[in-house]
All heavy atoms as an XYZ file, in Angstrom:
949
protein
N     -13.788    -16.852     13.985
C     -14.403    -15.793     14.759
C     -14.060    -14.447     14.116
O     -12.912    -14.173     13.801
C     -13.884    -15.836     16.195
C     -14.488    -14.772     17.061
S     -14.148    -15.039     18.805
C     -12.681    -14.062     18.993
N     -15.053    -13.613     13.945
C     -14.871    -12.306     13.330
C     -14.445    -11.303     14.400
O     -15.149    -11.083     15.373
C     -16.163    -11.861     12.672
C     -16.032    -10.622     11.850
C     -17.344    -10.391     11.120
C     -17.282     -9.172     10.259
N     -18.524     -8.975      9.530
N     -13.278    -10.701     14.205
C     -12.763     -9.719     15.144
C     -13.124     -8.316     14.689
O     -13.607     -8.114     13.575
C     -11.234     -9.821     15.251
O     -10.667     -9.432     13.991
C     -10.776    -11.224     15.611
N     -12.858     -7.335     15.545
C     -13.105     -5.939     15.147
C     -12.176     -5.552     13.999
O     -12.513     -4.719     13.171
C     -12.961     -4.990     16.331
C     -11.541     -4.870     16.875
C     -11.403     -3.866     18.004
O     -11.988     -4.108     19.068
O     -10.720     -2.858     17.794
N     -11.008     -6.176     13.935
C     -10.099     -5.937     12.813
C     -10.693     -6.427     11.506
O     -10.613     -5.745     10.483
N     -11.288     -7.621     11.534
C     -11.961     -8.131     10.339
C     -13.091     -7.194      9.916
O     -13.250     -6.897      8.727
C     -12.551     -9.528     10.606
C     -11.535    -10.608     10.708
N     -11.365    -11.338     11.846
C     -10.642    -11.081      9.818
C     -10.413    -12.228     11.667
N      -9.945    -12.087     10.438
N     -13.874     -6.731     10.872
C     -14.991     -5.824     10.576
C     -14.484     -4.529      9.945
O     -15.101     -4.011      8.999
C     -15.791     -5.531     11.846
N     -13.374     -4.007     10.450
C     -12.801     -2.790      9.886
C     -12.415     -3.013      8.427
O     -12.748     -2.205      7.555
C     -11.568     -2.353     10.696
C     -10.851     -1.177     10.113
C     -11.289      0.112     10.355
C      -9.738     -1.343      9.309
C     -10.637      1.205      9.809
C      -9.073     -0.266      8.758
C      -9.520      1.021      9.008
N     -11.715     -4.104      8.144
C     -11.286     -4.380      6.772
C     -12.473     -4.591      5.846
O     -12.460     -4.129      4.701
C     -10.352     -5.583      6.740
C      -9.001     -5.364      7.426
C      -8.199     -6.651      7.448
C      -8.216     -4.240      6.759
N     -13.516     -5.255      6.328
C     -14.720     -5.439      5.517
C     -15.400     -4.106      5.228
O     -15.897     -3.884      4.125
C     -15.698     -6.387      6.217
C     -15.287     -7.828      6.150
C     -16.257     -8.748      6.872
O     -17.366     -8.301      7.268
O     -15.909     -9.925      7.047
N     -15.410     -3.219      6.211
C     -16.081     -1.928      6.008
C     -15.376     -1.079      4.961
O     -16.034     -0.438      4.152
C     -16.200     -1.158      7.327
O     -14.954     -0.638      7.736
N     -14.050     -1.081      4.943
C     -13.374     -0.249      3.932
C     -13.340     -0.926      2.572
O     -13.210     -0.249      1.561
C     -11.955      0.191      4.367
C     -11.013     -0.982      4.510
C     -11.996      1.027      5.623
C      -9.570     -0.574      4.690
N     -13.496     -2.245      2.534
C     -13.563     -2.943      1.245
C     -14.862     -2.636      0.521
O     -14.969     -2.856     -0.679
C     -13.416     -4.445      1.450
N     -15.826     -2.090      1.228
C     -17.124     -1.780      0.647
C     -17.150     -0.490     -0.155
O     -18.220     -0.012     -0.506
N     -16.013      0.088     -0.444
C     -15.923      1.326     -1.230
C     -15.284      1.002     -2.577
O     -14.118      1.321     -2.808
C     -15.074      2.375     -0.500
C     -15.706      2.903      0.751
C     -15.474      2.295      1.974
C     -16.521      4.015      0.708
C     -16.046      2.780      3.138
C     -17.101      4.510      1.864
C     -16.864      3.893      3.080
N     -16.022      0.375     -3.503
C     -15.419     -0.087     -4.751
C     -14.822      1.023     -5.619
O     -13.962      0.757     -6.446
C     -16.561     -0.803     -5.466
C     -17.797     -0.250     -4.863
C     -17.451      0.136     -3.446
N     -15.249      2.256     -5.419
C     -14.688      3.334     -6.232
C     -13.397      3.885     -5.641
O     -12.693      4.637     -6.295
C     -15.700      4.491     -6.387
O     -16.062      4.963     -5.091
C     -16.931      4.028     -7.131
N     -13.078      3.515     -4.400
C     -11.844      3.974     -3.775
C     -10.826      2.845     -3.858
O     -10.795      1.947     -3.019
C     -12.089      4.382     -2.327
C     -10.868      5.022     -1.695
O      -9.741      4.604     -1.931
N     -11.085      6.029     -0.880
N      -9.999      2.892     -4.898
C      -9.061      1.802     -5.152
C      -8.045      1.634     -4.034
O      -7.618      0.518     -3.754
C      -8.376      2.010     -6.493
C      -9.331      1.851     -7.642
C      -8.667      2.051     -8.967
C      -9.733      1.933    -10.038
N      -9.227      2.057    -11.366
N      -7.647      2.723     -3.388
C      -6.678      2.596     -2.298
C      -7.289      1.788     -1.154
O      -6.649      0.883     -0.615
C      -6.209      3.971     -1.797
C      -5.170      3.849     -0.725
C      -3.846      3.691     -1.051
C      -5.528      3.860      0.617
C      -2.878      3.535     -0.060
C      -4.584      3.709      1.612
C      -3.248      3.556      1.271
N      -8.532      2.106     -0.771
C      -9.183      1.381      0.322
C      -9.335     -0.097     -0.007
O      -9.073     -0.958      0.834
C     -10.559      1.977      0.634
C     -10.496      3.250      1.417
C     -11.884      3.726      1.793
C     -11.772      4.980      2.637
N     -13.062      5.454      3.105
N      -9.764     -0.386     -1.223
C      -9.961     -1.778     -1.622
C      -8.626     -2.520     -1.617
O      -8.529     -3.634     -1.098
C     -10.648     -1.859     -3.004
C     -10.663     -3.284     -3.531
C     -12.065     -1.303     -2.919
N      -7.590     -1.907     -2.172
C      -6.259     -2.535     -2.200
C      -5.748     -2.758     -0.778
O      -5.244     -3.828     -0.449
C      -5.286     -1.656     -2.985
C      -3.876     -2.222     -3.049
C      -2.942     -1.277     -3.844
N      -1.591     -1.749     -3.795
C      -0.710     -1.442     -2.841
N      -1.056     -0.640     -1.848
N       0.510     -1.920     -2.861
N      -5.896     -1.743      0.075
C      -5.455     -1.860      1.468
C      -6.172     -3.024      2.149
O      -5.550     -3.845      2.826
C      -5.722     -0.554      2.225
C      -5.350     -0.618      3.673
C      -4.056     -0.367      4.078
C      -6.289     -0.954      4.633
C      -3.687     -0.443      5.418
C      -5.947     -1.037      5.979
C      -4.651     -0.782      6.369
N      -7.479     -3.107      1.970
C      -8.257     -4.165      2.595
C      -7.855     -5.542      2.069
O      -7.689     -6.485      2.856
C      -9.752     -3.931      2.344
O     -10.508     -4.962      2.933
N      -7.668     -5.671      0.773
C      -7.299     -6.964      0.190
C      -5.936     -7.432      0.700
O      -5.787     -8.593      1.091
C      -7.291     -6.864     -1.345
C      -8.666     -6.819     -1.949
S      -8.715     -6.578     -3.752
C      -7.280     -7.405     -4.336
N      -4.965     -6.543      0.701
C      -3.624     -6.924      1.154
C      -3.632     -7.224      2.643
O      -3.033     -8.209      3.093
C      -2.597     -5.827      0.811
C      -2.434     -5.721     -0.709
C      -1.249     -6.122      1.466
C      -1.651     -4.509     -1.165
N      -4.309     -6.401      3.423
C      -4.384     -6.622      4.870
C      -5.058     -7.953      5.183
O      -4.639     -8.669      6.099
C      -5.140     -5.480      5.547
O      -4.441     -4.271      5.389
N      -6.096     -8.281      4.426
C      -6.781     -9.562      4.618
C      -5.852    -10.717      4.265
O      -5.772    -11.709      4.994
C      -8.073     -9.614      3.771
O      -8.927     -8.546      4.207
C      -8.784    -10.937      3.918
N      -5.125    -10.588      3.165
C      -4.178    -11.626      2.756
C      -3.099    -11.836      3.811
O      -2.658    -12.960      4.052
C      -3.544    -11.247      1.420
C      -2.903    -12.420      0.709
C      -2.439    -12.104     -0.700
N      -3.314    -11.218     -1.430
C      -2.924    -10.111     -2.060
N      -1.670     -9.742     -2.070
N      -3.783     -9.349     -2.692
N      -2.663    -10.748      4.456
C      -1.645    -10.838      5.511
C      -2.246    -11.265      6.853
O      -1.524    -11.393      7.838
C      -0.927     -9.488      5.676
C      -0.050     -9.024      4.521
C       0.452     -7.605      4.765
C       1.114     -9.977      4.305
N      -3.570    -11.426      6.891
C      -4.311    -11.813      8.093
C      -4.183    -10.786      9.224
O      -4.163    -11.119     10.406
C      -3.892    -13.209      8.563
C      -4.182    -14.271      7.525
C      -3.820    -15.676      7.957
O      -3.448    -15.884      9.124
O      -3.932    -16.576      7.111
N      -4.141     -9.514      8.833
C      -4.013     -8.442      9.816
C      -5.301     -8.218     10.593
O      -5.266     -7.723     11.713
C      -3.565     -7.147      9.146
C      -2.174     -7.182      8.507
C      -1.844     -5.830      7.877
C      -1.114     -7.581      9.510
N      -6.438     -8.595     10.024
C      -7.707     -8.443     10.723
C      -7.769     -9.262     11.997
O      -8.402     -8.870     12.971
N      -7.093    -10.402     11.999
C      -7.054    -11.251     13.190
C      -5.974    -10.793     14.170
O      -6.092    -11.003     15.373
C      -6.795    -12.701     12.790
N      -4.945    -10.169     13.642
C      -3.791     -9.817     14.472
C      -3.884     -8.433     15.102
O      -3.253     -8.186     16.131
C      -2.514     -9.899     13.631
N      -4.645     -7.526     14.474
C      -4.677     -6.145     14.932
C      -6.101     -5.706     15.249
O      -7.063     -6.195     14.657
C      -4.091     -5.215     13.864
C      -2.644     -5.473     13.458
C      -2.256     -4.577     12.295
C      -1.702     -5.280     14.631
N      -6.214     -4.755     16.150
C      -7.501     -4.140     16.473
C      -7.854     -3.128     15.385
O      -6.988     -2.680     14.628
C      -7.424     -3.452     17.828
C      -7.178     -4.406     18.973
C      -7.046     -3.659     20.272
C      -6.785     -4.653     21.406
N      -6.523     -3.993     22.664
N      -9.112     -2.748     15.350
C      -9.569     -1.782     14.351
C      -8.778     -0.476     14.442
O      -8.418      0.109     13.416
C     -11.061     -1.519     14.505
N      -8.514     -0.019     15.648
C      -7.754      1.238     15.829
C      -6.350      1.111     15.235
O      -5.859      2.034     14.586
C      -7.679      1.582     17.325
C      -6.792      2.756     17.654
C      -7.436      4.064     17.252
N      -6.554      5.157     17.623
C      -6.246      6.154     16.828
N      -6.772      6.245     15.627
N      -5.434      7.103     17.218
N      -5.719     -0.024     15.425
C      -4.376     -0.236     14.877
C      -4.407     -0.314     13.357
O      -3.545      0.246     12.678
C      -3.770     -1.510     15.478
C      -3.525     -1.377     16.971
C      -3.318     -2.683     17.690
O      -3.825     -3.735     17.235
O      -2.648     -2.658     18.737
N      -5.437     -0.959     12.816
C      -5.591     -0.998     11.361
C      -5.865      0.390     10.797
O      -5.396      0.735      9.715
C      -6.710     -1.967     10.974
C      -6.353     -3.442     11.091
C      -7.593     -4.300     11.016
C      -5.342     -3.827     10.026
N      -6.615      1.177     11.540
C      -6.884      2.549     11.125
C      -5.594      3.367     11.081
O      -5.373      4.149     10.149
C      -7.897      3.190     12.078
O      -8.136      4.520     11.735
N      -4.735      3.178     12.069
C      -3.439      3.867     12.077
C      -2.565      3.394     10.917
O      -1.862      4.197     10.292
C      -2.721      3.660     13.412
C      -3.341      4.380     14.605
C      -2.683      3.919     15.911
C      -3.236      5.890     14.453
N      -2.605      2.094     10.627
C      -1.855      1.571      9.484
C      -2.392      2.163      8.191
O      -1.619      2.571      7.324
C      -1.926      0.042      9.454
C      -1.303     -0.630      8.226
C       0.169     -0.251      8.065
C      -1.473     -2.141      8.313
N      -3.709      2.235      8.071
C      -4.318      2.821      6.882
C      -3.851      4.265      6.694
O      -3.462      4.669      5.600
C      -5.845      2.767      6.987
C      -6.531      3.426      5.825
C      -6.802      2.720      4.667
C      -6.883      4.771      5.866
C      -7.415      3.328      3.580
C      -7.492      5.392      4.797
C      -7.751      4.661      3.656
O      -8.334      5.275      2.585
N      -3.886      5.042      7.767
C      -3.467      6.453      7.693
C      -2.010      6.569      7.252
O      -1.681      7.356      6.364
C      -3.657      7.123      9.053
C      -3.175      8.570      9.075
C      -3.186      9.186     10.466
O      -3.333      8.464     11.468
O      -3.022     10.417     10.538
N      -1.137      5.790      7.866
C       0.284      5.849      7.516
C       0.512      5.388      6.080
O       1.308      5.989      5.345
C       1.107      5.006      8.493
N      -0.189      4.342      5.657
C      -0.045      3.844      4.287
C      -0.536      4.869      3.271
O       0.089      5.064      2.215
C      -0.807      2.530      4.136
N      -1.636      5.526      3.583
C      -2.167      6.551      2.682
C      -1.187      7.711      2.553
O      -0.904      8.183      1.448
C      -3.532      7.032      3.186
C      -4.217      7.967      2.242
C      -4.769      7.494      1.063
C      -4.315      9.313      2.523
C      -5.405      8.346      0.176
C      -4.947     10.186      1.647
C      -5.489      9.698      0.474
N      -0.630      8.142      3.678
C       0.352      9.233      3.636
C       1.629      8.810      2.902
O       2.226      9.621      2.187
C       0.667      9.723      5.050
C      -0.457     10.526      5.701
C      -0.219     10.687      7.199
C      -0.624     11.884      5.029
N       2.039      7.560      3.046
C       3.202      7.067      2.301
C       2.934      7.142      0.799
O       3.806      7.551      0.019
C       3.537      5.633      2.717
N       1.725      6.775      0.400
C       1.356      6.847     -1.010
C       1.387      8.292     -1.506
O       1.912      8.581     -2.586
C      -0.040      6.231     -1.225
O       0.015      4.858     -0.816
C      -0.482      6.316     -2.672
N       0.839      9.208     -0.710
C       0.871     10.626     -1.096
C       2.306     11.140     -1.195
O       2.620     11.920     -2.103
C       0.072     11.465     -0.099
C      -1.437     11.256     -0.087
C      -2.083     12.136      0.988
C      -2.038     11.532     -1.445
N       3.164     10.711     -0.284
C       4.572     11.112     -0.347
C       5.209     10.607     -1.634
O       5.925     11.354     -2.317
C       5.354     10.580      0.863
S       5.057     11.468      2.392
N       4.975      9.354     -1.976
C       5.554      8.805     -3.205
C       5.075      9.566     -4.433
O       5.860      9.859     -5.338
C       5.222      7.310     -3.330
C       6.143      6.453     -2.496
O       7.354      6.584     -2.560
N       5.568      5.585     -1.693
N       3.807      9.920     -4.455
C       3.267     10.698     -5.573
C       3.928     12.068     -5.620
O       4.396     12.517     -6.673
C       1.731     10.832     -5.442
C       1.072      9.477     -5.678
C       1.184     11.899     -6.398
C      -0.402      9.431     -5.290
N       3.988     12.729     -4.482
C       4.526     14.084     -4.414
C       6.025     14.131     -4.712
O       6.494     14.984     -5.461
C       4.251     14.659     -3.023
O       4.769     15.948     -2.894
N       6.782     13.211     -4.130
C       8.235     13.230     -4.269
C       8.698     12.833     -5.667
O       9.826     13.149     -6.057
C       8.899     12.281     -3.270
C       8.683     12.638     -1.827
C       9.016     11.732     -0.845
C       8.164     13.853     -1.435
C       8.824     12.034      0.499
C       7.967     14.163     -0.098
C       8.296     13.247      0.869
N       7.854     12.142     -6.401
C       8.272     11.622     -7.704
C       7.524     12.241     -8.878
O       7.592     11.731     -9.991
C       8.137     10.091     -7.704
C       9.133      9.467     -6.753
O      10.330      9.578     -6.951
N       8.642      8.848     -5.691
N       6.823     13.338     -8.624
C       6.155     14.058     -9.702
C       5.049     13.262    -10.363
O       4.834     13.384    -11.561
N       4.335     12.452     -9.585
C       3.286     11.611    -10.149
C       1.906     12.235    -10.026
O       0.911     11.593    -10.342
C       3.309     10.232     -9.462
C       4.638      9.489     -9.548
C       4.602      8.228     -8.709
C       4.997      9.189    -10.989
N       1.854     13.491     -9.585
C       0.575     14.177     -9.435
C       0.103     14.739    -10.757
O       0.385     14.206    -11.821
N      -0.603     15.830    -10.709
C      -1.225     16.391    -11.893
C      -0.396     17.396    -12.654
O      -0.940     18.224    -13.354
N       0.923     17.341    -12.542
C       1.768     18.348    -13.207
C       2.598     17.743    -14.335
O       3.680     18.231    -14.648
C       2.677     19.022    -12.190
S       1.782     19.918    -10.912
N       2.129     16.668    -14.932
C       2.833     16.061    -16.058
C       4.222     15.566    -15.712
O       5.127     15.642    -16.537
N       4.420     15.073    -14.516
C       5.721     14.552    -14.104
C       6.693     15.603    -13.602
O       7.795     15.280    -13.178
N       6.277     16.850    -13.617
C       7.151     17.936    -13.167
C       7.002     18.134    -11.661
O       5.896     18.130    -11.120
C       6.767     19.233    -13.885
C       7.634     20.401    -13.514
C       7.189     21.688    -14.203
O       6.382     21.625    -15.141
O       7.654     22.749    -13.776
N       8.131     18.273    -10.998
C       8.130     18.572     -9.567
C       8.369     20.073     -9.436
O       9.439     20.569     -9.781
C       9.209     17.764     -8.829
C       8.903     16.281     -8.954
C       9.280     18.181     -7.367
C       9.936     15.382     -8.351
N       7.377     20.771     -8.960
C       7.448     22.224     -8.887
C       8.072     22.661     -7.562
O       7.613     22.248     -6.489
C       6.066     22.833     -9.040
C       5.472     22.518    -10.407
C       4.210     23.275    -10.634
C       3.749     22.997    -12.058
N       2.862     23.995    -12.538
N       9.106     23.488     -7.615
C       9.774     23.943     -6.391
C       8.844     24.675     -5.426
O       9.018     24.580     -4.215
C      10.864     24.887     -6.904
C      11.084     24.488     -8.323
C       9.760     23.982     -8.819
N       7.839     25.365     -5.941
C       6.949     26.112     -5.062
C       6.028     25.196     -4.246
O       5.344     25.653     -3.338
C       6.121     27.128     -5.858
C       5.224     26.487     -6.906
O       5.603     25.438     -7.455
O       4.154     27.051     -7.179
N       6.041     23.905     -4.510
C       5.237     22.934     -3.758
C       6.060     22.225     -2.668
O       5.585     21.282     -2.050
C       4.640     21.883     -4.711
C       3.800     22.468     -5.835
C       2.508     23.053     -5.372
N       1.654     21.992     -4.883
C       0.592     22.184     -4.144
N       0.217     23.383     -3.816
N      -0.126     21.175     -3.718
N       7.280     22.703     -2.434
C       8.153     22.069     -1.439
C       7.545     22.101     -0.036
O       7.707     21.165      0.732
C       9.532     22.741     -1.430
C      10.540     22.054     -0.525
C      10.825     20.613     -0.917
O      10.698     20.253     -2.104
O      11.191     19.824     -0.021
N       6.825     23.156      0.291
C       6.183     23.249      1.604
C       5.190     22.097      1.778
O       5.128     21.473      2.840
C       5.481     24.614      1.777
C       4.637     24.647      3.035
C       6.499     25.731      1.790
N       4.442     21.790      0.732
C       3.473     20.692      0.787
C       4.193     19.359      0.936
O       3.799     18.507      1.739
C       2.569     20.695     -0.466
C       1.684     19.460     -0.510
C       1.739     21.961     -0.517
N       5.271     19.172      0.163
C       6.027     17.915      0.258
C       6.605     17.735      1.657
O       6.547     16.642      2.229
C       7.136     17.875     -0.801
C       6.612     17.635     -2.206
C       7.715     17.418     -3.203
N       8.500     18.609     -3.463
C       8.170     19.556     -4.329
N       7.059     19.462     -5.040
N       8.947     20.601     -4.515
N       7.120     18.793      2.237
C       7.684     18.731      3.590
C       6.597     18.419      4.612
O       6.789     17.595      5.507
C       8.377     20.063      3.936
O       9.398     20.301      2.969
C       8.993     20.030      5.313
N       5.437     19.035      4.463
C       4.322     18.773      5.370
C       3.878     17.316      5.275
O       3.658     16.648      6.290
C       3.145     19.696      5.057
C       1.944     19.450      5.951
S       0.347     19.906      5.214
C       0.307     18.987      3.711
N       3.760     16.797      4.059
C       3.377     15.401      3.871
C       4.382     14.457      4.520
O       4.001     13.482      5.171
C       3.279     15.060      2.380
C       2.002     15.425      1.674
C       2.147     15.196      0.171
C       0.844     14.627      2.218
N       5.646     14.755      4.337
C       6.692     13.913      4.919
C       6.596     13.908      6.444
O       6.677     12.853      7.078
C       8.064     14.404      4.477
C       9.204     13.548      4.983
C      10.560     14.022      4.491
O      10.674     15.147      3.963
O      11.517     13.251      4.646
N       6.391     15.066      7.031
C       6.269     15.147      8.497
C       5.030     14.405      8.995
O       5.079     13.698     10.001
C       6.228     16.604      8.948
C       7.565     17.270      8.867
C       7.517     18.671      9.426
N       8.829     19.270      9.310
C       9.051     20.518      8.982
N       8.033     21.330      8.764
N      10.274     20.986      8.889
N       3.919     14.570      8.296
C       2.695     13.866      8.682
C       2.878     12.359      8.569
O       2.425     11.599      9.433
C       1.516     14.327      7.822
C       1.014     15.705      8.184
C      -0.213     16.106      7.373
O      -0.893     15.220      6.813
O      -0.483     17.310      7.298
N       3.544     11.917      7.517
C       3.804     10.489      7.340
C       4.675      9.956      8.476
O       4.372      8.913      9.065
C       4.462     10.218      5.989
C       5.066      8.842      5.895
C       4.255      7.718      5.926
C       6.425      8.678      5.782
C       4.807      6.441      5.858
C       6.988      7.415      5.716
C       6.171      6.291      5.751
N       5.741     10.660      8.793
C       6.637     10.188      9.854
C       5.919     10.131     11.199
O       6.112      9.192     11.974
C       7.893     11.060      9.923
C       8.795     10.860      8.714
S      10.411     11.691      8.794
C       9.973     13.369      9.101
N       5.060     11.110     11.479
C       4.297     11.109     12.733
C       3.296      9.951     12.750
O       3.144      9.261     13.768
C       3.581     12.444     12.921
N       2.621      9.713     11.636
C       1.655      8.614     11.551
C       2.366      7.270     11.708
O       1.865      6.370     12.392
C       0.902      8.669     10.217
N       3.520      7.143     11.091
C       4.293      5.898     11.213
C       4.747      5.680     12.645
O       4.681      4.568     13.168
C       5.490      5.937     10.260
C       6.233      4.614     10.175
C       7.366      4.682      9.219
N       8.311      5.680      9.691
C       9.360      6.089      9.027
N       9.622      5.615      7.835
N      10.179      6.981      9.532
N       5.158      6.737     13.326
C       5.577      6.617     14.731
C       4.399      6.196     15.614
O       4.560      5.341     16.496
C       6.170      7.939     15.215
N       3.210      6.776     15.382
C       2.020      6.374     16.143
C       1.713      4.899     15.908
O       1.386      4.154     16.840
C       0.809      7.229     15.762
C       0.820      8.628     16.325
C      -0.496      9.348     16.118
N      -0.891      9.494     14.727
C      -0.499     10.487     13.929
N       0.311     11.434     14.394
N      -0.911     10.553     12.677
N       1.823      4.482     14.664
C       1.551      3.092     14.314
C       2.498      2.135     15.032
O       2.072      1.179     15.670
C       1.678      2.911     12.796
C       1.617      1.482     12.283
C       0.224      0.908     12.497
C       2.024      1.430     10.824
N       3.788      2.397     14.951
C       4.764      1.467     15.528
C       4.756      1.482     17.048
O       5.320      0.588     17.679
C       6.160      1.723     14.991
C       6.311      1.351     13.544
C       6.727      2.164     12.529
C       6.049      0.079     12.927
N       6.729      1.479     11.337
C       6.309      0.197     11.554
C       5.590     -1.148     13.413
C       6.149     -0.859     10.660
C       5.424     -2.197     12.518
C       5.712     -2.048     11.160
N       4.090      2.464     17.657
C       4.009      2.478     19.117
C       2.855      1.616     19.643
O       2.754      1.397     20.848
C       3.856      3.918     19.626
O       2.581      4.424     19.312
N       2.011      1.103     18.754
C       0.869      0.270     19.154
C       1.342     -1.092     19.639
O       2.211     -1.712     19.035
C      -0.070      0.049     17.973
S      -0.894      1.528     17.418
N       0.694     -1.571     20.688
C       1.084     -2.867     21.251
C       0.845     -4.009     20.261
O       1.629     -4.945     20.205
C       0.342     -3.125     22.560
O      -1.053     -3.154     22.327
N      -0.234     -3.938     19.477
C      -0.512     -4.996     18.509
C       0.567     -5.137     17.461
O       0.918     -6.247     17.065
N       1.108     -4.017     16.998
C       2.175     -4.062     16.006
C       3.448     -4.640     16.599
O       4.170     -5.388     15.936
C       2.454     -2.649     15.450
C       1.658     -2.184     14.241
C       2.111     -2.837     12.988
C       0.199     -2.186     14.410
N       3.696     -4.297     17.844
C       4.899     -4.796     18.515
C       4.856     -6.305     18.696
O       5.900     -6.946     18.766
C       5.075     -4.106     19.868
C       5.416     -2.639     19.759
C       5.498     -1.999     21.131
C       5.772     -0.508     21.020
N       5.788      0.135     22.334
N       3.668     -6.883     18.763
C       3.520     -8.320     18.990
C       3.597     -9.144     17.705
O       3.679    -10.367     17.762
C       2.208     -8.595     19.718
C       2.193     -8.033     21.110
C       0.853     -8.210     21.792
O      -0.037     -8.871     21.285
N       0.716     -7.619     22.968
N       3.578     -8.495     16.551
C       3.657     -9.216     15.285
C       5.063     -9.771     15.079
O       6.038     -9.239     15.610
C       3.307     -8.289     14.118
C       1.906     -7.690     14.104
C       1.761     -6.736     12.924
C       0.843     -8.771     14.056
N       5.168    -10.798     14.282
C       6.484    -11.357     13.977
C       7.311    -10.337     13.195
O       6.765     -9.454     12.523
C       6.340    -12.634     13.139
O       5.887    -12.308     11.833
N       8.607    -10.473     13.278
C       9.508     -9.572     12.545
C       9.255     -9.675     11.042
O       9.314     -8.670     10.323
C      10.961     -9.898     12.869
N       8.937    -10.853     10.565
C       8.658    -11.052      9.144
C       7.416    -10.272      8.719
O       7.422     -9.596      7.691
C       8.465    -12.551      8.840
O       9.644    -13.251      9.226
C       8.183    -12.797      7.371
N       6.363    -10.358      9.519
C       5.132     -9.644      9.191
C       5.332     -8.136      9.298
O       4.849     -7.381      8.440
C       3.978    -10.106     10.083
C       2.591     -9.579      9.744
C       2.239     -9.775      8.270
C       1.550    -10.237     10.623
N       6.048     -7.674     10.309
C       6.340     -6.233     10.415
C       7.136     -5.767      9.192
O       6.884     -4.685      8.653
C       7.095     -5.931     11.705
C       6.226     -5.968     12.939
C       6.910     -5.387     14.166
N       8.247     -5.866     14.403
C       8.581     -6.910     15.155
N       7.636     -7.600     15.777
N       9.835     -7.269     15.313
N       8.075     -6.594      8.738
C       8.838     -6.249      7.536
C       7.960     -6.164      6.300
O       8.135     -5.275      5.461
N       7.003     -7.080      6.190
C       6.069     -7.037      5.056
C       5.223     -5.775      5.092
O       5.005     -5.134      4.065
C       5.160     -8.270      5.072
O       5.906     -9.435      4.828
N       4.743     -5.419      6.276
C       3.951     -4.195      6.424
C       4.779     -2.982      6.008
O       4.309     -2.124      5.254
C       3.447     -4.051      7.874
C       2.366     -5.101      8.154
C       2.934     -2.636      8.146
C       1.990     -5.229      9.615
N       6.009     -2.929      6.468
C       6.901     -1.810      6.121
C       7.114     -1.751      4.605
O       7.007     -0.695      3.991
C       8.236     -1.969      6.856
C       9.207     -0.835      6.651
C       8.841      0.422      7.420
O       8.335      0.322      8.546
O       9.072      1.523      6.881
N       7.416     -2.878      3.999
C       7.737     -2.918      2.571
C       6.514     -2.622      1.704
O       6.593     -1.860      0.742
C       8.327     -4.291      2.219
C       8.860     -4.388      0.808
C       9.389     -5.784      0.487
N       8.283     -6.711      0.223
C       7.812     -7.609      1.083
N       8.329     -7.749      2.265
N       6.793     -8.396      0.755
N       5.369     -3.206      2.061
C       4.176     -3.078      1.220
C       3.479     -1.734      1.412
O       3.098     -1.077      0.439
C       3.186     -4.223      1.512
C       3.796     -5.555      1.093
C       1.850     -3.987      0.806
C       3.035     -6.771      1.611
N       3.324     -1.313      2.662
C       2.501     -0.139      2.951
C       3.280      1.138      3.244
O       2.753      2.231      3.036
C       1.589     -0.414      4.159
C       0.523     -1.431      3.918
C       0.459     -2.577      4.687
C      -0.447     -1.243      2.951
C      -0.535     -3.519      4.495
C      -1.452     -2.175      2.736
C      -1.490     -3.319      3.516
N       4.475      1.032      3.778
C       5.126      2.214      4.346
C       6.420      2.616      3.647
O       7.165      3.449      4.159
C       5.390      1.977      5.845
C       4.164      1.572      6.662
C       4.561      1.245      8.088
C       3.101      2.644      6.618
N       6.673      2.056      2.505
C       7.899      2.360      1.779
C       7.738      3.669      0.996
O       6.826      3.809      0.183
C       8.218      1.212      0.819
O       9.379      1.493      0.094
N       8.619      4.598      1.265
C       8.643      5.869      0.528
C      10.002      5.960     -0.147
O      11.037      5.867      0.511
C       8.422      7.082      1.461
C       8.571      8.391      0.685
C       7.058      6.996      2.126
N       9.971      6.115     -1.460
C      11.213      6.180     -2.224
C      11.158      7.331     -3.201
O      10.111      7.614     -3.776
C      11.438      4.877     -2.977
C      11.560      3.678     -2.064
C      11.693      2.383     -2.834
O      11.765      2.356     -4.048
N      11.728      1.282     -2.114
N      12.297      7.952     -3.386
C      12.428      9.018     -4.380
C      13.241      8.448     -5.528
O      14.339      7.922     -5.315
C      13.133     10.260     -3.780
C      13.272     11.348     -4.833
C      12.363     10.765     -2.562
N      12.693      8.533     -6.722
C      13.416      8.000     -7.889
C      14.704      8.810     -8.088
O      14.796      9.979     -7.729
C      12.553      8.030     -9.127
O      12.175      9.341     -9.449
N      15.685      8.135     -8.637
C      17.025      8.726     -8.777
C      17.010     10.058     -9.516
O      17.708     10.999     -9.133
C      17.949      7.735     -9.491
C      19.390      7.897     -9.077
C      20.260      6.781     -9.595
O      19.946      5.613     -9.323
O      21.246      7.113    -10.253
N      16.194     10.159    -10.546
C      16.170     11.414    -11.318
C      15.566     12.584    -10.541
O      15.715     13.733    -10.916
C      15.434     11.237    -12.656
C      13.977     10.895    -12.545
C      13.683      9.404    -12.583
O      14.586      8.587    -12.495
O      12.506      9.081    -12.670
N      14.891     12.281     -9.413
C      14.292     13.329     -8.598
C      15.117     13.681     -7.357
O      14.690     14.513     -6.561
C      12.879     12.934     -8.180
C      11.959     12.848     -9.368
O      12.036     13.636    -10.287
N      11.083     11.857     -9.380
N      16.254     13.034     -7.193
C      17.131     13.360     -6.060
C      17.891     14.654     -6.363
O      18.250     14.931     -7.485
C      18.127     12.218     -5.802
C      17.529     10.934     -5.267
C      18.592      9.846     -5.216
C      16.939     11.150     -3.897
N      18.152     15.381     -5.329
C      19.018     16.538     -5.511
C      18.284     17.775     -5.461
O      18.410     18.842     -5.468
């Protein structure tokens, strides 16, 4: 049976030029999140995952500055971090996420929501 979650994942997979959307849809489908979560919950996961990706890019100098982290962009990095934390909090407050197994929640956290700063960028 096709759920609204499945429909959501199929709709974002239809953007072949947007690699993030396609990757998100493929991984979510593999984890069977379309059956476990509503479209709104998947949308919240997508938002949080996208912001996590932006944080990783920003915090580790992976943007368009040749690997350099510019101090004058700290306001942007702080804003991204706050938006990510708020999106993650909205996501984890959803009833569908709370009903998932601890193993699946851990996979979601590790695959989609992990933000890390490389050692050379600490400090």
